[in-house]
C-alpha positions in Angstrom: 37.5 -31.2 17.5 35.5 -32.8 14.5 32.3 -31.0 13.5 29.4 -32.5 11.7 26.9 -31.0 9.3 23.9 -29.5 11.0 21.4 -31.1 8.7 22.9 -34.6 7.7 25.2 -35.0 10.5 28.3 -36.0 8.1 31.7 -34.8 9.0 32.7 -31.4 7.8 35.8 -30.7 5.6 37.1 -27.3 5.2 36.9 -24.0 7.1 36.7 -24.1 10.9 33.4 -22.2 11.1 31.7 -24.3 8.5 28.3 -25.5 9.5 26.9 -27.6 6.6 28.3 -29.6 3.8 26.8 -27.6 1.0 24.1 -25.3 -0.1 21.4 -28.1 -0.3 21.9 -29.0 3.4 22.0 -25.4 4.5 18.7 -24.6 2.6 17.1 -27.8 3.8 18.1 -26.9 7.3 16.7 -23.6 7.2 13.5 -24.4 5.4 13.0 -27.1 8.2 13.4 -24.4 10.9 10.8 -22.1 9.3 8.3 -24.5 7.9 5.7 -24.2 10.7 5.8 -20.4 10.7 5.7 -20.2 7.0 2.8 -22.4 6.6 0.8 -20.4 9.2 1.6 -16.9 7.5 0.9 -18.5 4.1 -2.6 -19.7 5.4 -3.3 -16.3 6.9 -2.1 -14.4 3.7 -4.4 -16.6 1.6 -7.3 -15.8 3.9 -6.7 -12.0 3.8 -6.3 -12.3 -0.2 -9.5 -14.2 -0.5 -11.5 -11.5 1.8 -9.9 -8.8 -0.5 -10.9 -10.5 -3.7 -14.5 -10.7 -2.2 -14.8 -7.1 -1.3 -13.3 -6.0 -4.4 -15.8 -8.0 -6.3 -18.4 -5.5 -5.4 -16.9 -2.6 -7.5 -17.7 0.3 -8.1 -17.5 0.5 -4.3 -17.7 4.2 -3.1 -20.1 3.0 -0.5 -22.3 -0.1 -0.9 -24.5 -2.1 1.2 -24.1 -5.8 1.2 -26.0 -8.5 3.0 -23.8 -10.3 5.4 -25.1 -13.7 4.5 -23.9 -13.0 0.9 -20.5 -12.4 2.1 -20.5 -15.6 4.1 -21.9 -17.5 1.0 -18.7 -16.3 -0.9 -16.5 -17.5 2.0 -15.7 -14.2 3.6 -14.2 -14.6 7.1 -14.9 -11.6 9.3 -12.0 -12.6 11.8 -9.2 -11.8 9.2 -8.4 -8.3 8.5 -5.4 -6.0 8.2 -6.4 -2.9 10.1 -9.1 -1.4 12.2 -10.4 2.2 12.5 -12.5 3.8 14.9 -14.3 7.0 14.4 -15.1 9.6 16.9 -18.7 8.5 16.8 -17.7 5.0 17.7 -18.2 3.2 14.4 -15.4 0.6 13.9 -14.1 0.1 10.3 -12.2 -3.1 9.5 -10.0 -3.0 6.5 -8.5 -5.7 4.3 -5.7 -3.7 2.8 -7.3 -0.7 1.3 -10.9 -2.1 1.3 -13.0 -2.0 4.4 -16.4 -2.6 6.0 -18.5 -1.4 8.8 -21.7 -3.0 10.2 -24.6 -0.8 9.3 -27.5 -2.9 10.4 -28.0 -6.4 11.9 -27.8 -8.0 8.4 -26.0 -5.5 6.4 -22.3 -4.1 6.1 -21.3 -1.0 4.3 -18.2 -1.7 2.2 -15.8 1.3 1.7 -12.5 2.2 0.1 -9.9 3.6 2.7 -9.5 7.4 2.1 -6.6 9.5 3.1 -8.3 10.8 6.2 -8.0 7.3 7.7 -4.3 7.5 7.7 -4.3 11.1 9.2 -4.9 10.6 12.9 -3.7 14.1 13.9 
């Protein structure tokens, strides 16, 4: 039974379990399989990095009030964050890696750095 390369469909010569002609065909085949997933992940990661850079630009952070309109002007996207933390009082902090924010008033957010107590949920 003759087998063909999964990428270029050329007849295979060599081992019986061989699937590709060479490394180029193997790499091209696998890159084609993952292209859609990789592009989506790359786009989301780029948005997260952009959000992080925007929050980091407000150093020193400790605790700083920022107008939501200012964040929007800089291109901040509130739909992309890496984690969420809800306090016992019901405040919801959304984090982009170790920098986070919580809505403090209608047009202000409080930007904070993640502290060790956020990771300790005991």
